[in-house]
N, C-alpha and C positions, 0 to 999 in steps of 0.2 A: 794641204800641208797640215801636219799634226803637231800641236804644241803640247809640251808636258809642263805642268805647273803644280805648285802646292794647292791643296784643296782650300776652299773658302766656305764659311758658314752657309752662304747662299747656294752652294752646290748640293746640299744634303738631299733635297727632294729628288733631284735628277739622279744622283748616285744611288738612291734607294730604288728608283725605277730601273736603272741599269742592273742592279743586283737581282730584282724580281725577274726581269726578262732573261738574264743569263741563267738563273736557276730554273726557270720554266723550260728553257731549251736544253739544259744539260744535266739536271739533277732529278730525273724521273724516279730515282731510287728513294728520295725523301718521302716520308709519309706526310700527309696533310697536317697532322698534329705537330710533327717535328718542324715543318716549315712555319706554321703559325707561332710556335715557340721561339724560333730563331728570328723571325721578322722584327720584333721590337729590339732585340740585341743588335741587329744590323742597322736599324734606324738610329740607334744611339751611336754606334760605331762610325757611321758615315757623317754624323753631325759633330762628333767630338774628336775623332782620331786624326792625326796628321797623315794625310794621304797624298799620293801623287795622282793627278788627274790628267788624262789625255783628252785634248780638246780639238775638235775638227769643225771648221766653219762656225766657231763661236759656241759650240755645244759640246759638253762633256760626252765622250763615247766610251770611256773606260776609267777604271781607277785601280790603284794598287796600294796596299799597305806594306810597309817594310820595317823590320827591326834589325838593325845592323845590315847583314847580308842575307837575311832570311826573309823570303816573300811570305807575308802573313796572309795576304788576300790579293787576288787578281780577278776582276770581273770586267768583261767586255760586252758591250751591247751586241746582241747577235747580228744586228744590221752592219756592224763593223768587223765581224769575223772575216779573217783572210786579208785584212787591209794592212797588216803589219803593226797594228797598234799594240798588241800584246807583246810582240817581240821588242818593240821600242821601249815599253815600260820595263820589261825584264832586263834589258841591257843597261838600264840606269843603276842596277844593283851591282854590276861588275862580277868578278870571279874571285874566289869561289862564291857560289850562291847556293842556297838551299830552299826547299819548299816542301810542304806536306800536301798531298793531293788525295782526294777521295778516290779510292781504287775503282769504284763503280763509274766514275766519270772518265770513261775511256778517251773521250775527245781531249780532255785536259792532260791526261797521261801522255797521249800521243804528241800533243803540243810541246810539252816539256822535254820529251825524248828528242823531238825534232830540234830543239834548241840546245841539245847536248847534255841534258840532265840524265843521270843514271839513278836507278833505285838503289838505295843503301840500307833500307830497312822497311819494316811494315808493322803497323799497330792494328790490332783487331777492332778497335773502336776509335771514334773521333775524339777530339779534345774534351768533349762534354760527356763522354762515356756512351754515346749512342752507337748502335750496331753498324756503323759505316766505317769500314777499314780504311786506313790511311797508308799511302806509300810515302816514304821519306826519300826525297830525291836531292841530288847534289850535282852541281856543275863546277868543274875545276878549270 
């Protein structure tokens, strides 16, 4: 059974591990220098932001950040892919819901489409101006 709960300060190291594993498995388009630059930002984010954490057998397996009904981040440990944890987290947002997804991350794009999200727009760069296009998606 999977439990969803608010993040706790003691989760930070495990959530950073989840982020690393998820990025290693799905973000091969990131350059090493971009990943190194992003790493401390994510370390601070998982330590300080209010996140939802999916826990299975007492161990965090995924996390999601949300602002209103916008999914800011969703990272699932690759060992938990296909278990329904990503769907469970996104369902907590309700509808309508929005998310921005790296266009190069086709696995994530397919996941959100499977959940009923549709592309509503596109940006040439990510939020930090890096050359990684974003798809803006919405589920009604």
